[in-house]
SERO-4910 file (N, C-alpha, C, O; in steps of 0.05 Angstrom, whole numbers):
BEGIN
 pado doro    nc1    nc2    nc3   cac1   cac2   cac3    cc1    cc2    cc3    oc1    oc2    oc3
  Met    A   -897    560    484   -875    552    501   -854    538    483   -862    520    468
  Ala    A   -829    545    485   -808    533    469   -791    514    485   -789    517    510
  Phe    A   -779    496    472   -759    478    485   -735    494    493   -729    515    481
  Pro    A   -721    485    514   -696    498    521   -676    495    498   -677    475    483
  Lys    A   -658    514    495   -639    515    473   -622    489    472   -616    478    451
  Glu    A   -613    480    496   -596    457    498   -610    432    487   -598    415    474
  Leu    A   -636    429    494   -651    406    485   -655    407    455   -654    386    442
  Thr    A   -659    430    444   -662    433    415   -636    425    401   -637    412    381
  His    A   -614    434    412   -588    426    400   -583    396    402   -573    384    383
  Leu    A   -591    384    424   -588    355    427   -604    340    407   -595    321    395
  Leu    A   -629    348    403   -646    335    384   -636    339    355   -637    320    339
  Ala    A   -626    363    349   -615    367    322   -590    350    318   -586    339    296
  Gly    A   -574    347    339   -550    330    336   -558    301    332   -545    288    315
  Phe    A   -578    291    346   -587    264    341   -598    260    313   -595    239    301
  Ala    A   -612    281    303   -623    279    277   -602    278    255   -606    266    234
  Leu    A   -579    289    261   -557    290    241   -538    266    243   -521    262    226
  Leu    A   -542    249    263   -524    226    266   -524    207    242   -503    198    234
  Gly    A   -547    201    232   -549    183    209   -535    194    185   -521    180    171
  Thr    A   -538    220    180   -525    233    158   -495    233    162   -480    227    143
  Leu    A   -486    238    186   -457    238    191   -445    210    188   -424    208    176
  Met    A   -459    190    197   -449    163    195   -447    154    165   -428    141    157
  Met    A   -467    162    149   -467    155    121   -445    170    106   -431    158     89
  Cys    A   -440    195    113   -418    210    100   -391    198    108   -374    196     90
  Leu    A   -387    191    133   -362    180    141   -357    152    128   -335    146    120
  Gln    A   -378    137    126   -376    111    113   -369    114     84   -352     99     74
  Thr    A   -380    133     70   -374    138     42   -345    148     39   -331    140     21
  Ala    A   -337    166     58   -310    177     56   -288    156     60   -267    157     48
  Phe    A   -293    136     77   -274    116     83   -278     90     68   -264     70     73
  Ala    A   -296     89     49   -302     65     34   -279     57     15   -272     33     14
  Glu    A   -268     75      1   -246     70    -18   -220     68     -3   -211     87     10
  Glu    A   -207     44     -3   -183     40     12   -161     59      6   -146     67     24
  Gly    A   -158     67    -19   -136     85    -26   -139    113    -16   -119    128    -15
  Tyr    A   -163    121     -9   -168    148      0   -171    151     30   -175    173     40
  Arg    A   -170    129     45   -176    129     74   -158    148     90   -168    163    106
  Glu    A   -132    146     85   -114    162    101   -118    192     96   -118    208    115
  Ala    A   -122    200     71   -127    228     64   -153    237     76   -155    260     86
  Ala    A   -173    221     75   -199    228     87   -197    231    117   -209    250    128
  Leu    A   -183    213    130   -180    215    159   -164    240    167   -171    254    186
  Leu    A   -143    245    153   -126    269    158   -143    294    154   -142    312    171
  Thr    A   -158    296    133   -175    319    128   -195    322    150   -199    344    160
  Phe    A   -208    300    158   -228    301    179   -216    310    206   -228    327    220
  Leu    A   -193    299    213   -181    306    239   -172    335    240   -175    348    261
  Val    A   -159    344    219   -150    372    219   -173    391    220   -173    411    234
  Thr    A   -194    385    205   -218    402    205   -231    402    233   -241    422    242
  Leu    A   -233    379    245   -245    376    271   -229    389    293   -240    397    314
  Ser    A   -203    393    289   -186    404    310   -193    433    317   -189    441    340
  Gly    A   -204    448    298   -210    476    304   -186    494    303   -188    516    313
  Ala    A   -164    485    292   -139    501    291   -143    525    273   -154    523    251
  Asn    A   -134    548    283   -136    573    268   -108    584    267    -98    594    286
  Phe    A    -95    581    243    -67    590    240    -65    609    217    -76    604    196
  Leu    A    -51    631    221    -48    652    201    -75    664    192    -77    672    169
  Gly    A    -94    664    209   -120    674    202   -137    656    184   -157    664    174
  Ile    A   -128    631    181   -142    612    164   -155    591    182   -141    580    199
  Ser    A   -180    586    178   -195    568    196   -187    539    190   -176    532    169
  Ser    A   -195    521    209   -188    493    206   -202    480    182   -192    460    172
  Thr    A   -224    491    174   -238    480    151   -221    481    126   -218    461    111
  Leu    A   -209    504    121   -192    507     98   -165    492    101   -155    480     82
  Trp    A   -154    492    126   -130    477    131   -135    447    126   -118    434    114
  Gly    A   -157    437    135   -163    409    131   -165    401    101   -154    381     93
  Leu    A   -178    418     86   -180    413     57   -153    414     44   -146    397     27
  Met    A   -137    434     50   -111    437     38    -92    414     45    -79    403     27
  Ile    A    -91    408     70    -73    386     79    -82    359     68    -66    343     59
  Gly    A   -108    354     67   -119    330     55   -113    327     26   -105    306     16
  Met    A   -115    349     11   -110    349    -18    -80    345    -23    -72    330    -41
  Val    A    -63    358     -7    -34    355    -11    -26    326     -4    -10    314    -19
  Tyr    A    -36    315     17    -30    287     24    -40    268      2    -25    250     -5
  Leu    A    -64    273     -7    -75    256    -29    -57    257    -53    -51    236    -65
  Lys    A    -49    281    -61    -32    284    -85     -5    272    -82      5    258   -100
  Leu    A      8    276    -59     35    266    -55     37    237    -48     56    223    -58
  Phe    A     19    226    -33     23    199    -22      4    178    -32     11    154    -31
  Thr    A    -19    185    -42    -39    164    -47    -46    160    -77    -57    140    -84
  Gln    A    -40    179    -94    -47    177   -122    -36    151   -135    -50    137   -149
  Lys    A    -10    146   -130      2    122   -141    -11     96   -130    -15     77   -145
  Lys    A    -16     96   -104    -29     72    -93    -56     67   -105    -63     44   -111
  Val    A    -72     88   -108    -99     85   -119    -97     76   -148   -112     58   -156
  Lys    A    -79     87   -164    -76     80   -192    -68     50   -194    -79     35   -210
  Asp    A    -49     42   -178    -40     14   -178    -62     -5   -169    -65    -26   -181
  Asn    A    -78      4   -150   -100    -13   -140   -121    -17   -162   -131    -39   -166
  His    A   -128      5   -177   -147      3   -198   -136    -15   -221   -152    -30   -233
  Glu    A   -111    -13   -227    -99    -29   -248    -99    -59   -240   -105    -76   -257
  Asn    A    -94    -65   -215    -94    -92   -205   -122   -104   -206   -126   -127   -213
  Gln    A   -143    -87   -200   -170    -97   -202   -178   -102   -231   -193   -121   -236
  Ala    A   -169    -86   -249   -175    -89   -278   -163   -115   -288   -175   -129   -305
  Val    A   -139   -121   -279   -125   -145   -289   -139   -170   -278   -141   -190   -293
  Thr    A   -148   -170   -253   -160   -194   -241   -189   -198   -250   -200   -220   -247
  Ser    A   -201   -177   -262   -230   -180   -271   -232   -195   -297   -254   -199   -306
***
């Protein structure tokens, strides 16, 4: 006798909660990368399918573009400030 499919999915989801929380904590740990990580996560989570491209690829592309355009200078400055104060 097998468990109902819904119960199996629920148990699998609970089993993955710890992993998900650890991954999110790691992704948002570095202050300079938080906005890009959040944007990547939200776009990927949206499930948007545009021009035949899934949300997974859109999330990665948008996150990388955001990271390159808006956060590289902030992260570099932040690391330089930490090196000076150490």
